[in-house]
C-alpha positions as CSV (number, residue, x, y, z in Angstrom):
1,X,-10.3,279.8,106.1
2,X,-14.1,279.8,105.7
3,X,-14.8,282.1,108.6
4,X,-13.2,285.3,107.2
5,X,-15.1,284.7,103.9
6,X,-18.4,284.3,105.8
7,X,-17.7,287.5,107.9
8,X,-16.9,289.4,104.7
9,X,-20.2,288.2,103.0
10,X,-22.2,289.0,106.1
11,X,-20.8,292.6,106.1
12,X,-21.3,292.8,102.3
13,X,-25.0,291.9,102.8
14,X,-25.3,294.6,105.4
15,X,-23.8,297.2,103.0
16,X,-26.1,296.1,100.2
17,X,-29.1,296.5,102.5
18,X,-27.9,300.1,103.3
19,X,-27.7,300.8,99.6
20,X,-31.2,299.4,99.0
21,X,-32.5,301.3,102.0
22,X,-31.1,304.6,100.5
23,X,-32.7,303.9,97.1
24,X,-36.1,303.2,98.4
25,X,-36.1,306.1,100.9
26,X,-35.2,308.3,97.9
27,X,-38.1,306.8,95.8
28,X,-40.6,307.2,98.6
29,X,-39.5,310.8,99.2
30,X,-39.8,311.7,95.6
31,X,-43.1,310.1,95.1
32,X,-45.9,312.6,94.3
33,X,-48.5,311.2,96.7
34,X,-48.9,308.6,99.4
35,X,-51.7,307.2,97.3
36,X,-49.3,306.3,94.5
37,X,-48.3,302.7,94.0
38,X,-44.6,303.7,93.9
39,X,-44.8,305.2,97.4
40,X,-46.8,302.3,98.8
41,X,-44.4,299.7,97.4
42,X,-41.4,301.7,98.6
43,X,-42.8,301.7,102.2
44,X,-43.4,298.0,102.0
45,X,-39.8,297.4,100.8
46,X,-38.5,299.7,103.5
47,X,-40.2,297.6,106.2
48,X,-39.0,294.4,104.5
49,X,-35.4,295.8,104.5
50,X,-35.8,296.7,108.2
51,X,-36.6,293.1,108.9
52,X,-33.5,292.0,106.9
53,X,-31.3,294.4,109.0
54,X,-32.5,292.9,112.2
55,X,-31.9,289.3,110.9
56,X,-28.4,290.2,109.6
57,X,-27.4,292.0,112.8
58,X,-28.7,289.1,114.9
59,X,-26.9,286.5,112.8
60,X,-23.6,288.4,112.6
61,X,-23.6,288.8,116.4
62,X,-23.4,292.6,116.1
63,X,-26.5,293.1,118.3
64,X,-27.6,290.7,121.1
65,X,-31.4,290.5,121.3
66,X,-33.2,289.2,124.4
67,X,-34.6,285.7,124.0
68,X,-38.1,287.0,123.6
69,X,-37.1,289.0,120.5
70,X,-35.1,286.3,118.7
71,X,-37.7,286.2,115.9
72,X,-38.1,290.0,115.6
73,X,-36.8,290.0,112.1
74,X,-39.4,287.4,111.0
75,X,-42.1,289.4,112.7
76,X,-41.1,292.5,110.8
77,X,-41.2,290.4,107.6
78,X,-44.7,289.3,108.5
79,X,-45.8,292.9,109.1
80,X,-44.4,293.9,105.7
81,X,-46.3,291.0,104.0
82,X,-49.5,292.0,105.7
83,X,-49.0,295.5,104.4
84,X,-48.3,294.3,100.9
85,X,-51.5,292.1,101.0
86,X,-53.5,295.1,102.2
87,X,-52.1,297.3,99.5
88,X,-53.0,294.9,96.8
89,X,-56.4,294.1,98.3
90,X,-57.4,297.7,98.7
91,X,-56.2,298.6,95.2
92,X,-58.1,295.7,93.7
93,X,-61.3,296.5,95.7
94,X,-61.3,300.1,94.6
95,X,-60.6,299.2,91.0
96,X,-63.4,296.6,91.0
97,X,-65.8,299.0,92.7
98,X,-65.2,301.8,90.3
99,X,-65.7,299.5,87.3
100,X,-62.2,299.5,85.9
101,X,-61.2,296.4,84.0
102,X,-58.3,294.3,85.0
103,X,-55.9,293.5,82.1
104,X,-57.0,290.2,80.8
105,X,-54.8,289.7,77.7
106,X,-51.6,290.8,76.2
107,X,-53.3,292.4,73.2
108,X,-55.2,294.9,75.5
109,X,-51.8,296.0,76.9
110,X,-50.2,296.4,73.5
111,X,-53.0,298.6,72.0
């Protein structure tokens, strides 16, 4: 009784990942410049979704990975987190170096 429900949910997750992949490919494609934050975050999320694809395919048994690659999905997630940290660090560094202020209060946002 439970197994068909789990199979359906596993396939549903895969379909939702395809939808998310399509949305973020479209966002990255329509971004004006690779320097834009939208493009960079879209690339980060695309890598993250790629890791989820690998994990979902491995858990559903759709694809059989060699034993050496059983953590491939987690390694892809690690790469996406390293990219995200790099994006945030570089943006903060260039903002700090150019003298731009970081938003410190809600009143400065609402002005």
